[in-house]
GUTOR-491758 format. One line per field, with one value per residue (C-alpha): residue in one letter; chain; z, y, x. Coordinates in steps of 0.5 Angstrom, whole numbers. Layout:
<recs>
type <- A,...
mol <- A,...
zz <- Z,...
yy <- Y,...
xx <- X,...
</recs>
This chain:
<recs>
type <- M,F,R,A,L,P,A,L,L,L,L,T,A,L,L,A,P,V,R,A,Q,A,Q,E,A,Y,G,G,A,V,E,R,T,E,V,P,D,A,G,H,V,P,V,L,T,K,A,P,Q,L,L,Q,S,V,E,P,V,F,P,E,Q,A,K,S,E,G,L,A,G,D,V,T,L,Q,V,D,I,G,A,D,G,K,V,A,D,V,Q,V,L,K,G,A,G,H,G,F,D,E,A,A,V,A,A,V,K,Q,F,V,F,S,P,A,E,I,D,G,K,P,A,P,V,R,I,E,Y,T,Q,H,F,V,W,T,A,P,P,D,A,G,P,P,P,A,P,D,A,G,S,P,D,A,G,P,Q,W,P,V,R,L,S,G,K,I,L,E,R,A,S,R,K,P,V,A,G,A,L,V,E,V,A,A,L,G,A,K,S,V,T,D,L,D,G,K,F,A,L,P,L,P,A,G,H,M,R,V,Q,V,K,A,A,G,Y,E,P,Y,I,T,F,E,D,L,T,A,T,E,R,T,D,A,T,Y,Y,L,M,P,K,Q,Y,G,L,Y,E,S,V,V,K,G,Q,R,E,K,K,E,V,S,R,H,T,L,E,R,E,E,L,E,K,V,P,G,S,L,G,D,P,I,R,V,I,Q,D,L,P,G,V,A,R,A,P,F,L,S,G,A,L,I,V,R,G,S,A,P,T,D,T,G,S,Y,L,D,G,V,A,I,P,L,L,F,H,F,F,G,G,P,S,V,V,N,P,E,F,L,D,R,I,D,F,Y,P,G,G,F,G,P,E,Y,G,R,A,I,G,G,I,V,D,V,Q,T,R,A,P,K,P,N,E,W,H,G,S,A,K,I,D,L,I,D,T,G,V,Y,L,T,A,P,I,T,D,G,L,S,V,S,V,A,A,R,R,S,Y,L,D,A,I,L,G,I,V,L,G,A,S,D,T,S,V,R,V,A,P,V,Y,Y,D,Y,Q,L,R,V,D,W,A,P,P,S,S,P,H,N,K,Y,K,L,F,V,F,G,S,D,D,A,L,T,L,V,D,P,G,G,L,P,G,G,A,D,F,A,V,N,D,H,Q,A,F,Q,R,I,L,A,S,W,R,W,H,D,G,K,S,T,V,T,T,S,P,Y,F,G,L,D,Q,F,S,V,G,V,G,R,L,Q,V,D,S,G,D,V,V,G,G,W,R,E,K,L,E,L,D,L,T,K,L,L,T,L,R,A,G,L,D,F,E,L,Y,R,S,T,Y,T,A,R,I,P,A,V,P,L,D,Y,R,P,F,P,G,E,A,P,E,A,P,D,Q,Q,Y,S,G,L,I,N,E,L,D,Y,G,F,W,T,E,A,E,L,R,L,P,G,R,I,K,V,F,P,G,L,R,F,D,Y,F,R,L,H,G,Y,S,R,F,A,V,D,P,R,L,I,L,R,K,D,F,G,S,E,A,R,P,W,T,L,K,A,A,A,G,L,Y,H,E,S,P,G,A,Q,S,L,D,P,L,F,G,N,P,D,E,P,L,Q,A,A,F,Q,S,S,L,G,M,E,H,K,F,T,E,S,I,N,L,D,V,T,G,F,F,N,R,R,F,D,L,A,V,P,S,N,D,I,V,E,Q,P,D,G,T,P,K,R,L,L,I,A,P,D,G,L,G,K,A,Y,G,V,E,V,L,F,R,H,E,I,T,R,H,F,F,G,W,V,A,Y,T,L,S,W,S,E,E,R,D,D,P,T,K,G,Y,T,A,A,A,F,D,E,R,H,I,L,T,L,I,A,Q,Y,K,F,G,N,G,I,E,L,G,G,R,Y,R,L,A,S,G,I,P,D,T,P,I,V,D,S,T,F,D,A,D,T,Q,G,Y,H,P,V,R,G,P,A,G,S,I,R,Q,P,L,F,S,Q,L,D,L,R,V,D,K,V,W,L,F,D,T,W,T,L,G,L,Y,L,D,V,Q,N,V,L,N,E,T,N,Q,E,G,V,I,Y,D,Y,R,Y,R,T,T,E,T,V,P,G,I,P,I,L,P,T,L,G,L,K,G,S,F
mol <- A,A,A,A,A,A,A,A,A,A,A,A,A,A,A,A,A,A,A,A,A,A,A,A,A,A,A,A,A,A,A,A,A,A,A,A,A,A,A,A,A,A,A,A,A,A,A,A,A,A,A,A,A,A,A,A,A,A,A,A,A,A,A,A,A,A,A,A,A,A,A,A,A,A,A,A,A,A,A,A,A,A,A,A,A,A,A,A,A,A,A,A,A,A,A,A,A,A,A,A,A,A,A,A,A,A,A,A,A,A,A,A,A,A,A,A,A,A,A,A,A,A,A,A,A,A,A,A,A,A,A,A,A,A,A,A,A,A,A,A,A,A,A,A,A,A,A,A,A,A,A,A,A,A,A,A,A,A,A,A,A,A,A,A,A,A,A,A,A,A,A,A,A,A,A,A,A,A,A,A,A,A,A,A,A,A,A,A,A,A,A,A,A,A,A,A,A,A,A,A,A,A,A,A,A,A,A,A,A,A,A,A,A,A,A,A,A,A,A,A,A,A,A,A,A,A,A,A,A,A,A,A,A,A,A,A,A,A,A,A,A,A,A,A,A,A,A,A,A,A,A,A,A,A,A,A,A,A,A,A,A,A,A,A,A,A,A,A,A,A,A,A,A,A,A,A,A,A,A,A,A,A,A,A,A,A,A,A,A,A,A,A,A,A,A,A,A,A,A,A,A,A,A,A,A,A,A,A,A,A,A,A,A,A,A,A,A,A,A,A,A,A,A,A,A,A,A,A,A,A,A,A,A,A,A,A,A,A,A,A,A,A,A,A,A,A,A,A,A,A,A,A,A,A,A,A,A,A,A,A,A,A,A,A,A,A,A,A,A,A,A,A,A,A,A,A,A,A,A,A,A,A,A,A,A,A,A,A,A,A,A,A,A,A,A,A,A,A,A,A,A,A,A,A,A,A,A,A,A,A,A,A,A,A,A,A,A,A,A,A,A,A,A,A,A,A,A,A,A,A,A,A,A,A,A,A,A,A,A,A,A,A,A,A,A,A,A,A,A,A,A,A,A,A,A,A,A,A,A,A,A,A,A,A,A,A,A,A,A,A,A,A,A,A,A,A,A,A,A,A,A,A,A,A,A,A,A,A,A,A,A,A,A,A,A,A,A,A,A,A,A,A,A,A,A,A,A,A,A,A,A,A,A,A,A,A,A,A,A,A,A,A,A,A,A,A,A,A,A,A,A,A,A,A,A,A,A,A,A,A,A,A,A,A,A,A,A,A,A,A,A,A,A,A,A,A,A,A,A,A,A,A,A,A,A,A,A,A,A,A,A,A,A,A,A,A,A,A,A,A,A,A,A,A,A,A,A,A,A,A,A,A,A,A,A,A,A,A,A,A,A,A,A,A,A,A,A,A,A,A,A,A,A,A,A,A,A,A,A,A,A,A,A,A,A,A,A,A,A,A,A,A,A,A,A,A,A,A,A,A,A,A,A,A,A,A,A,A,A,A,A,A,A,A,A,A,A,A,A,A,A,A,A,A,A,A,A,A,A,A,A,A,A,A,A,A,A,A,A,A,A,A,A,A,A,A,A,A,A,A,A,A,A,A,A,A,A,A,A,A,A,A,A,A,A,A,A,A,A,A,A,A,A,A,A,A,A,A,A,A,A,A,A,A,A,A,A,A,A,A,A,A,A,A,A,A,A,A,A,A,A,A,A,A,A,A,A,A,A,A,A,A,A,A,A,A,A,A,A,A,A,A,A,A,A,A,A,A,A,A,A,A,A,A,A,A,A,A,A,A,A,A,A,A,A,A,A,A,A,A,A,A,A,A,A,A,A,A,A,A,A,A,A,A,A,A,A,A,A,A,A,A,A,A,A,A,A,A,A,A,A,A,A,A,A,A,A,A,A,A,A,A,A,A,A,A,A,A,A,A,A,A,A,A,A,A,A,A,A,A,A,A,A,A,A,A,A,A,A,A,A,A,A,A,A,A,A,A,A,A,A,A,A,A,A,A,A,A,A,A,A,A,A,A,A
zz <- 0,-2,2,4,11,16,19,26,31,33,35,41,42,42,47,47,45,50,51,57,58,64,65,62,64,59,54,57,55,56,50,50,43,41,40,35,39,37,43,50,53,60,58,61,64,68,65,70,71,73,80,82,77,78,73,70,71,64,63,63,57,53,55,53,46,46,44,45,46,47,51,50,57,58,65,69,74,80,82,88,82,84,79,79,73,68,62,56,49,45,48,46,49,52,59,57,58,65,67,64,68,75,74,72,78,83,79,82,78,80,80,73,73,68,68,74,79,80,76,74,67,62,59,54,57,52,56,52,53,50,51,51,52,59,59,60,54,50,43,37,32,28,20,16,18,13,12,12,16,22,29,33,27,23,21,21,14,15,18,18,20,22,21,21,14,12,18,17,25,28,31,38,41,34,34,28,27,22,26,22,25,31,30,33,34,38,35,39,40,33,30,28,28,26,25,24,19,14,7,3,2,9,11,15,20,24,30,34,39,35,28,23,22,17,13,7,4,3,-1,3,0,3,1,2,8,6,9,9,11,13,14,19,18,24,26,28,24,22,30,32,36,43,43,50,51,57,59,55,60,59,61,56,58,51,47,43,40,35,34,28,28,29,23,17,16,19,14,10,10,4,8,9,17,17,15,22,25,22,27,33,38,37,29,25,19,13,7,1,-2,2,7,11,19,23,30,35,30,28,21,18,17,25,26,25,21,23,20,24,27,21,19,12,8,7,10,4,-3,-7,-6,1,-2,1,6,3,7,5,10,11,14,19,27,31,30,36,36,40,39,44,51,48,52,50,45,40,37,31,32,35,34,34,33,29,30,25,27,22,24,25,22,27,27,21,18,11,9,3,0,-6,-6,-12,-12,-17,-15,-14,-13,-8,-6,0,2,8,8,13,10,16,23,26,19,15,9,8,1,-1,-7,-9,-16,-18,-24,-23,-29,-34,-31,-32,-39,-41,-36,-38,-45,-50,-49,-54,-48,-42,-40,-35,-30,-25,-20,-21,-15,-13,-6,-4,2,4,11,13,20,24,31,32,36,39,41,44,47,40,34,27,22,15,12,5,3,-2,-5,-11,-13,-20,-24,-31,-37,-38,-43,-46,-49,-53,-52,-55,-61,-61,-55,-51,-44,-39,-32,-28,-21,-18,-11,-8,-3,-1,6,8,15,19,26,32,39,45,51,57,62,66,60,53,47,40,35,28,22,16,9,4,-2,-3,-10,-11,-17,-19,-25,-30,-36,-35,-28,-26,-19,-18,-11,-9,-2,1,8,13,20,26,33,39,45,52,58,64,70,76,82,83,84,78,70,66,59,54,47,41,35,29,22,16,10,4,-1,-8,-12,-19,-21,-27,-25,-30,-29,-29,-31,-26,-30,-35,-36,-42,-47,-44,-45,-47,-43,-40,-43,-40,-40,-35,-28,-27,-20,-16,-10,-5,3,8,15,20,27,33,38,45,50,57,61,68,71,78,81,88,94,93,86,83,77,75,68,68,61,57,50,47,40,36,29,23,18,12,15,22,28,33,39,43,50,51,59,59,65,65,72,73,79,80,85,86,85,81,76,75,76,76,73,74,69,67,62,60,56,51,43,37,30,24,20,14,9,4,10,11,3,2,-4,-2,5,11,13,20,22,29,30,31,38,42,49,50,57,58,64,64,67,65,68,66,67,65,62,55,56,58,58,57,58,56,57,53,52,47,45,39,37,33,27,20,16,10,11,8,13,10,14,13,11,13,7,9,3,5,4,4,9,5,12,19,26,27,27,34,35,41,41,47,48,51,48,50,48,50,47,47,46,41,44,40,36,37,38,37,40,41,40,41,41,43,41,39,35,33,30,28,23,25,32,31,30,34,34,28,27,25,18,20,26,27,34,34,32,33,30,32,30,31,28,29,27,26,26,20,16,15,18,19,21,21,21,23,23,24,24,24,18,17,17,11,8,4,-2,-1,-8,-14,-18,-25,-28,-35,-36,-35,-37,-31,-24,-17,-11,-5,1,8,15,15,17,19,16,16,11,13,18,15,16,13,14,12,12,10,9,9,7,8,5,8,3,5,5,3,4,0,2,-2,1,0,3,1,3,4,4,5,-1,4,0,4,2,1,-3,-7,-14,-16,-23,-27,-24,-17,-17,-17,-14,-14,-9,-9,-7,-3,-5,-7,-5,-7,-7,-7,-9,-8,-7,-3,-2,3,5
yy <- 0,7,12,18,18,13,12,15,18,21,28,31,34,41,43,40,45,49,55,59,63,68,73,79,86,91,86,83,76,72,68,62,60,53,50,43,37,31,27,28,34,37,39,44,40,45,52,58,61,68,68,75,81,88,93,98,105,108,114,121,123,117,118,126,124,118,113,106,101,94,93,86,84,79,76,72,68,64,57,60,64,71,75,76,81,85,87,91,88,92,99,103,110,115,112,105,102,104,103,96,94,97,93,86,86,86,79,73,66,59,56,53,45,42,35,35,39,47,51,58,60,66,68,74,78,83,88,91,98,100,107,108,115,116,116,123,125,125,122,123,128,126,126,132,133,130,124,117,114,119,118,111,108,107,100,97,98,98,92,88,86,90,86,87,88,82,77,78,77,80,87,88,94,98,104,105,111,116,122,127,123,121,114,109,102,98,91,85,80,77,84,85,91,94,101,103,109,112,111,116,117,116,118,112,112,107,108,103,103,101,102,108,111,108,113,110,112,108,109,106,104,104,97,93,92,93,88,91,88,94,92,96,98,97,103,97,91,85,85,78,74,74,67,64,57,52,51,45,40,40,34,34,37,40,41,48,49,54,56,58,66,65,60,64,70,69,72,68,62,64,64,56,55,48,52,56,49,51,57,54,52,45,45,46,51,46,45,49,48,41,43,37,37,37,36,36,34,27,25,28,21,20,25,23,27,26,29,28,22,19,18,21,21,28,35,39,39,39,43,46,48,49,44,39,41,48,53,54,47,48,49,48,44,41,40,35,36,30,27,25,20,13,15,16,11,9,15,17,24,29,29,34,33,37,38,40,44,42,48,51,50,52,56,58,60,60,63,63,65,66,68,67,60,56,57,54,54,52,51,49,49,46,40,39,40,37,35,39,38,42,41,44,44,47,47,50,53,54,50,54,61,59,56,63,67,63,62,57,55,51,49,47,43,46,42,45,42,41,39,39,37,36,35,33,33,31,32,29,31,28,33,27,24,29,24,22,25,22,25,22,25,24,27,27,30,29,32,31,34,36,38,46,46,40,44,42,36,33,29,31,26,26,28,24,26,22,24,23,22,22,19,18,17,16,17,15,17,16,19,18,23,23,28,22,18,18,13,15,10,11,6,9,6,9,9,11,12,14,14,17,16,20,17,9,9,8,6,5,3,3,2,0,3,1,2,3,7,6,10,10,15,14,19,14,19,26,24,19,18,12,12,6,5,1,3,-2,-1,-5,-3,-8,-5,-7,-4,-5,-2,-1,0,1,-4,-3,-10,-12,-17,-13,-6,-2,1,7,13,8,8,1,-2,-7,-9,-6,-10,-11,-12,-13,-15,-15,-13,-13,-9,-10,-7,-8,-2,-2,3,5,11,14,21,22,28,28,33,39,41,35,31,24,21,14,10,4,2,-5,-6,-12,-11,-16,-14,-18,-24,-23,-21,-16,-13,-6,-5,3,5,13,18,25,29,36,40,47,53,60,62,58,64,65,59,57,50,45,39,33,27,20,15,10,10,5,5,1,2,2,-3,-1,-3,-10,-12,-18,-15,-7,-8,-13,-17,-18,-11,-9,-4,3,6,12,14,21,25,33,38,44,50,54,61,65,73,75,72,73,73,66,63,56,53,46,42,35,29,24,18,14,7,1,6,3,5,3,-3,-7,-12,-20,-25,-32,-35,-41,-45,-43,-38,-31,-25,-17,-13,-7,-5,-6,-3,0,7,11,18,23,30,35,42,47,51,57,60,67,68,73,70,73,79,83,87,83,76,74,70,69,62,60,53,52,44,39,33,28,21,15,10,5,3,4,11,17,22,27,33,30,32,36,39,47,50,56,57,64,66,72,73,79,80,87,88,96,95,98,92,93,88,88,82,80,74,74,68,67,60,57,53,46,41,40,35,39,36,37,34,30,24,23,16,15,9,13,20,23,26,23,27,27,29,31,29,28,34,38,45,49,53,60,63,64,70,72,78,77,82,81,86,85,89,87,91,89,89,87,80,78,80,81,81,83,81,82,77,79,73,76,83,85,80,76,72,65,60,53,49,49,47,44,44,38,37,39,45,51,52,56,58,56,62,61,65,72,77,74,78,74,78,74,76,72,73,70,70
xx <- 0,3,-2,1,-1,-3,-9,-11,-16,-22,-25,-26,-33,-37,-42,-49,-54,-57,-61,-62,-68,-70,-76,-76,-76,-78,-77,-71,-69,-63,-60,-55,-52,-53,-47,-46,-44,-40,-38,-38,-36,-38,-45,-50,-55,-59,-59,-60,-67,-68,-71,-71,-70,-70,-73,-68,-69,-71,-66,-69,-65,-68,-75,-75,-73,-78,-72,-72,-66,-63,-57,-53,-49,-44,-47,-42,-46,-43,-44,-49,-53,-51,-48,-41,-39,-43,-40,-43,-42,-47,-49,-55,-52,-57,-56,-59,-52,-51,-59,-58,-52,-54,-61,-57,-52,-58,-61,-61,-61,-62,-55,-53,-51,-46,-46,-51,-46,-47,-42,-41,-43,-43,-49,-51,-57,-61,-65,-70,-72,-79,-82,-89,-92,-96,-103,-104,-100,-107,-108,-104,-106,-111,-111,-114,-122,-126,-122,-126,-121,-120,-119,-118,-122,-116,-115,-108,-105,-98,-95,-88,-82,-75,-69,-62,-59,-55,-56,-63,-64,-70,-69,-73,-75,-75,-79,-83,-87,-91,-89,-94,-99,-96,-97,-92,-91,-85,-83,-83,-78,-79,-78,-86,-90,-97,-99,-106,-106,-110,-110,-105,-97,-94,-87,-84,-78,-75,-70,-67,-61,-54,-57,-57,-64,-68,-73,-78,-84,-91,-97,-103,-109,-116,-117,-111,-106,-98,-94,-87,-80,-75,-67,-63,-56,-52,-47,-42,-42,-37,-34,-33,-38,-38,-41,-43,-40,-39,-32,-29,-26,-18,-15,-9,-3,-2,-9,-9,-16,-18,-25,-29,-28,-20,-20,-22,-18,-11,-6,-2,-7,-10,-17,-16,-17,-13,-7,-7,-5,2,2,2,8,11,10,16,15,14,19,17,10,10,4,7,5,12,10,16,21,18,16,10,7,8,2,-5,-10,-18,-24,-30,-27,-25,-18,-16,-9,-8,-10,-8,-8,-2,4,2,-5,-11,-14,-19,-25,-29,-28,-35,-36,-31,-33,-26,-20,-16,-9,-5,3,3,1,-6,-10,-12,-18,-13,-8,-4,1,7,7,1,-6,-10,-17,-22,-29,-35,-41,-48,-52,-57,-64,-68,-61,-61,-54,-50,-43,-39,-32,-27,-20,-14,-13,-20,-27,-32,-39,-43,-50,-54,-62,-67,-71,-76,-76,-70,-67,-62,-57,-51,-47,-40,-35,-29,-25,-18,-16,-9,-7,-11,-9,-1,-2,-5,0,6,5,8,15,20,25,21,16,11,6,1,-4,-11,-15,-23,-26,-33,-37,-45,-47,-54,-56,-62,-64,-72,-76,-79,-73,-68,-63,-61,-58,-56,-51,-49,-43,-40,-33,-27,-22,-18,-11,-7,-1,-3,1,0,6,9,15,20,24,30,28,21,20,13,13,8,7,2,2,-5,-8,-15,-20,-27,-30,-37,-39,-45,-46,-51,-50,-55,-54,-58,-54,-50,-48,-46,-46,-43,-42,-39,-38,-35,-32,-28,-23,-16,-12,-5,-1,6,10,15,17,18,17,10,7,-1,-4,-11,-14,-21,-22,-27,-28,-32,-31,-35,-35,-38,-38,-41,-41,-41,-40,-38,-31,-31,-32,-31,-30,-28,-29,-27,-23,-23,-20,-18,-14,-14,-9,-7,-1,2,9,13,21,26,31,39,42,48,51,55,58,56,61,63,59,53,46,45,38,34,27,22,21,13,11,4,1,-4,-3,-8,-8,-12,-13,-17,-16,-19,-18,-21,-20,-22,-23,-21,-23,-19,-19,-15,-17,-13,-15,-12,-13,-10,-12,-10,-10,-9,-8,-8,-5,-5,0,1,-1,3,1,3,1,1,-1,0,-1,-2,-3,-5,-5,-7,-7,-10,-8,-10,-17,-22,-23,-16,-13,-5,-5,0,0,4,3,7,5,7,5,5,4,4,11,7,5,10,15,12,12,17,19,21,21,21,15,18,18,16,11,14,14,15,15,12,13,11,11,7,4,-2,-5,-11,-9,-16,-22,-19,-11,-8,-1,1,8,10,17,17,21,20,24,22,25,24,23,24,30,34,38,44,44,44,40,39,32,29,31,39,39,42,37,39,34,32,28,30,28,34,32,32,30,29,26,26,25,20,13,10,3,1,-6,-11,-18,-23,-26,-31,-25,-19,-15,-8,-2,5,8,15,18,25,27,32,30,36,36,40,39,45,46,54,53,51,46,45,40,34,31,26,30,28,31,28,21,17,10,6,-1,-5,-12,-17,-24,-25,-33,-35,-33,-26,-21,-13,-9,-1,3,10,15,22,25,32,34,33,39,43,48,54,57,64,67,65,68,68,65,68,63,57,61,58,60,58,58,62,58,60,58,50,46,53,50,43,40,39,34,27,24,17,11,4,-1,-9,-14,-22,-27,-35,-41,-48,-54,-61,-60,-53,-46,-40,-33,-27,-20,-13,-8,0,5,12,11,18,20,25,29,29,33,29,35,41,42,49,51,53,60,57,62,58,51,45,40,33,29,22,16,17,12,5,-1,-8,-14,-21,-29,-34,-41,-46,-53
</recs>
């Protein structure tokens, strides 16, 4: 089997949908944002209920002007139900903000419960101020005398809804009036209004706190009722959503979670969310155009990539292109650089856990994006109550653009990547069965290199290139949760294809993939939670290969090229893994949490059985206040993975190759300075062993004949260092972080030799991210990266071969030099325009703003005497449009 990445792991989950409600004061309401769930996390089992409210004092300034307003507050409720803090998220001015804060601070709630236990929560509370004229103010002015519709007998001739422009959210508390007649109406929570008016030409004005005034004219007839929808422009828009979510329990020593708002517009990512992982601590800068994930110095194949619990062979399209998932589908990415629990297996590096989002109930949403590289579309729509469908597709056209821009060539051959991906997701939450949720998810990706320009080859020879990789997956999922116990089951099926060929060399493989994941979680007591699961996976791989052969039984005449028939190979390889795991969560006195776990894997690889028993332990201890804790954390564990089917093949590898293994350990500290600013420092030491490496060893076969081992388990590796993440979480205007990694990654492939720097060792990695929204649809962000160069092996001399009429390089010590320091600044600016029912966004993403000449490699002349630097990307602007509704 020749797949690009080995299979790996499950997804962690989101909070279950919850909605906290409270009594209203002047129309006030508490809103809890619904969050898609996909696995067990601490669940809000009881929402806070408003037991005691205080009526706010209506500001005199607003009363004198007849104004209404909405004030959105962020309310922190303690475990005792008392209000601990109140912050204004969206103010209304005119004294409304101060009045709302003063009133809400006196509220008393019933305590919220998470997993059945009282816990502090944060909610958003919207206080609606609705002004009505006092009874002695007198009736509104009547229309002209003689009007048949004069006086209080006017029927409702104008009604409708007031919605926010683009988002189509109802605006509650908006004042709709015809000032000339003194007719007024205030919208309800659904944004609806009704105005009794006479027939005629009317000037209608709409006012609402936080929105620009809206004026329109309506011609009302005596026989018809006009039903209108008015869209208000927010005074500030495009700010980050301040979404209230229950705090996800964090048990891993190193888990970095990126929420949706942080994923979409990070500079340098070209709008691709998953690429943001490369900006986190522990992740080395990928080699030029590779898109590889290099975690704590391990090989890219040692890190598992998952999408909604299904292992996928690659996260990115060719040459470090966009990820294989439409950005609109993503909700959250969990990245584990190491020390993950027993729920994850088949990896000795890190884990990338990508979670797609379920649409909100009755949500209609769509988008279309186009830039210089590709075009993508997305649509989600409700079908019936509780049933919704989401679809997305994307296709590149870089091949067509390059053909036009570069033109024809008589001397060079040009190829370009072509890719597409698609996703289809069906979600069903039966209203009659609130404990059950179902999901069907179908997705796939296809990459190929295409010939843009065949150029001119000597003798008119044809040039052929065949580089193709594709995968398809079907996932079905059922989740049952009752607050105390959770059951999740997820069977899946898929196909992988891989082809590579240039000239006479051609290798093709195809995989049939099947699996089943099962998870059970039980909250037994306040001190103990048990989790257990099944993780089954099967790969059935077939391959064919055509390899040009070089005969070894004769030497050609000097200057002649040896000729021999191509060698043909084919084979079938089966790989089966039964994984079982269990984990306990012990909540001990002194705010100590202990997570002992055990994973057992039975591998059946190419007819040979292999076993792995992986004990793992995670500890967390909190100090200080519960609101601003210091947390000490530690983890240690054993991890195993398959060496890969190609390493086990009798022809190309070694069927007796054992599982590759790693011991991972880490020790760290976390601290929350404020609600939005935190620090995470983690030191780690990993030791990898039984790694499959090329070998020249000769062994004796059962029949007594000698055989050369092409692969042997002689590889050893170690990585150690410290990772720092200083992070500002999303607030309404800003988010960002500083990530720094100091690490050493060393390896050896011969037991008789010492350690050398690993191929992906980067000593220093610094990343700075800053993103700011101005509130008028303009957003500006920057990313700066500074990284040590990766190790390289110099060519110190060359020798001339008279038989082949060519030169052979003489190499110096392996990894004895490094490429120069890498430095790059990326900037991105976005502008969004709001229309009544949709938005239009324009963005400019500029990579390498300072046009740094970063060295990505060296090219030697045919004698290996002179060199030329292979530069990285120059300054590269990308312009794109995105429309959504």
